[in-house]
N, C-alpha and C positions, 0 to 999 in steps of 0.2 A: 807939576812933582808930587805938590803941595800933598793929593790923594793918593800917591802910590803911595805913603806911613804907611796906609792901611794894611799892608801886605806885607809889610817887615812882622819876623815871630819874635818874639825873643828869649832864646834858648836858656838861658844862664840857671834860671827858676825854676826851669821842668826836673823831673825826678825824673830818673831811668826811663825806659822803655816809651812803647809807642801815644800821642795826644795826635784830637783830629782836629783841623779849623776849616770851617766852613767859611765861601765866600760866594758874593755875586756882582759876578759881572757884566757889568752896561755897554751903553757910550761913552759912557764919562771917564771910564780908563781905557778907551781907545782915544779918546779925546789928548789926550796926556802923549801920543805916543806925535812925531809930526806926519811921518812916511808911515802911516801905519798900512796895510792889509787890507787887513781889517777896519773899518768906523764901527760899524754898530753891530751889540750884539746880545746875548738871553744868555749867559750863563751860568751855570751853577760850577763851584768846585769847589772840590773835594781834596784836602790835603791833610794826608797820613803823615805826623814826624815820628820815625824810631830815632830818639836818642839813645846813643850808645856812648862807650867815654872814649872813644881816637874818634868818634864822627858820628855825622846825624843821615841817615835816609830819607828822604824825600818822596811820597809813592802823591802823585795828582792826578786825581777823575773831574775830570774838568767833562762835561755834555751838557748840550743843548741846542741853538741854533746863528752860526751868522750870518745876517744881512750878504749877499753878496748880486753883483753885476751882469746877469746874463749874459756872455761869450757871446751868442747870437741874438736874441731879441732887444737886448739891451735894458730888459728890464730889470726891477729889484727884487730876488724871492730868497727866501729863509732857506739856508742852507743847513741841518743836519749837522753836528760832530758830535763824537764820541773819541775821548782820549785819552789815555792811559800813559802815562808815565811814569818813570824812577829818579833821581838827581843826586848823588850821593855829597856831599859835604866833607871835607876830612880836617880834621884840628894837627894845625902843623905852622913851624914858624917859618918853611921854606916851601916857592910856589910850588905844584909837582909841575911840571913842562908835557910830561909826557902820554900824559893822558888828559886831554882837556874836557874829558865829559867831569871829571870831577872837580868841587871848586874847595877853593880852601878857605879853612879864616884860622883869622889867627886869635892864640890868645887872647888879645884885646876885643873882639869882636866877643860880644853879646846877643847880636839877633841880627837876622840871615832875612833881606827884603829878596820876597819872589814873583815880585811883579816883572819883571824882566822875562824870568823862565817864565810865569804865564803866558806873557803877550809871545816868546819863541815860539810855545809849543801851540797855540789858536792859530798865528801865520802861518807856522807846518802844514798844521791840520789841513787849512781852504783851498779849495782847490786848484789846481793848473789852468785846467779848462773847468770854465762855471757854466754847466749850461742847464737851465728850466728839466726838467723832469717832464718826459711826454708834453712833446711839441704842440701847441695851440691848449691845450684839454685843461694846463693847470687855473687855480684863477689868476697866479704871479704872470704869464706866458702871453706878449702883449703879443697878437692874433698878429692888428695891423701891420709890425716891421714881418711878420714869418714874410705877408702874402704880397712884401712891399722887393722884401727881399726875393721870392719865388719870379718876383714877376720884373727882375731885375738879371738873373738869372738868366735866363731865354726860357723860353718855349720848348724844353725838353726835346730841343734838336731838331723841331719839326721843321722849320725853319734855315736850320739853316743847310749848306751848302758844302759842301766838304771838297778839297783837291781833290782834282784825276789820280792823282800822284799815287795816292796815296791806298782809293780803291785798288790802284793794280800791284802794291802791293801788296795786299790784306787778302788775294791773292793766292799769292808764295807759300805755299808750303812745305 
């Protein structure tokens, strides 16, 4: 977790207004999280911090690629991602339970660590079903695996014998 200290933004010395912070997110970032869906990445993260008297508004712009395993051919391929998110952090002594989207900072806090937010945004941006685009035609797709899956899935119904009961039911209209 020592390397995640890089993602702490000290806001106490900043003037009111907008400030820009740039980060490069690589495999080392995701190695810090044990059960991360994403293990390899090459991302650029631009964080715009708008410091106001009672709150901080953090705007995240993350783009680049994350490596995913194709659910069909199991080959690893780069998945492009472009993320635009916003997070509000209010200065308050009491926790705000009504809205979980607002972070609470006490008067003793002098920095905000955004590593957890970046981690969540990238993992949520990962596709639920990861599939190589243009099956068999990309340099990442495992053509041998696709051919093997097609063999095991059957011959497209050529050798299948249908149950005669279903044939009778298909004739009913």
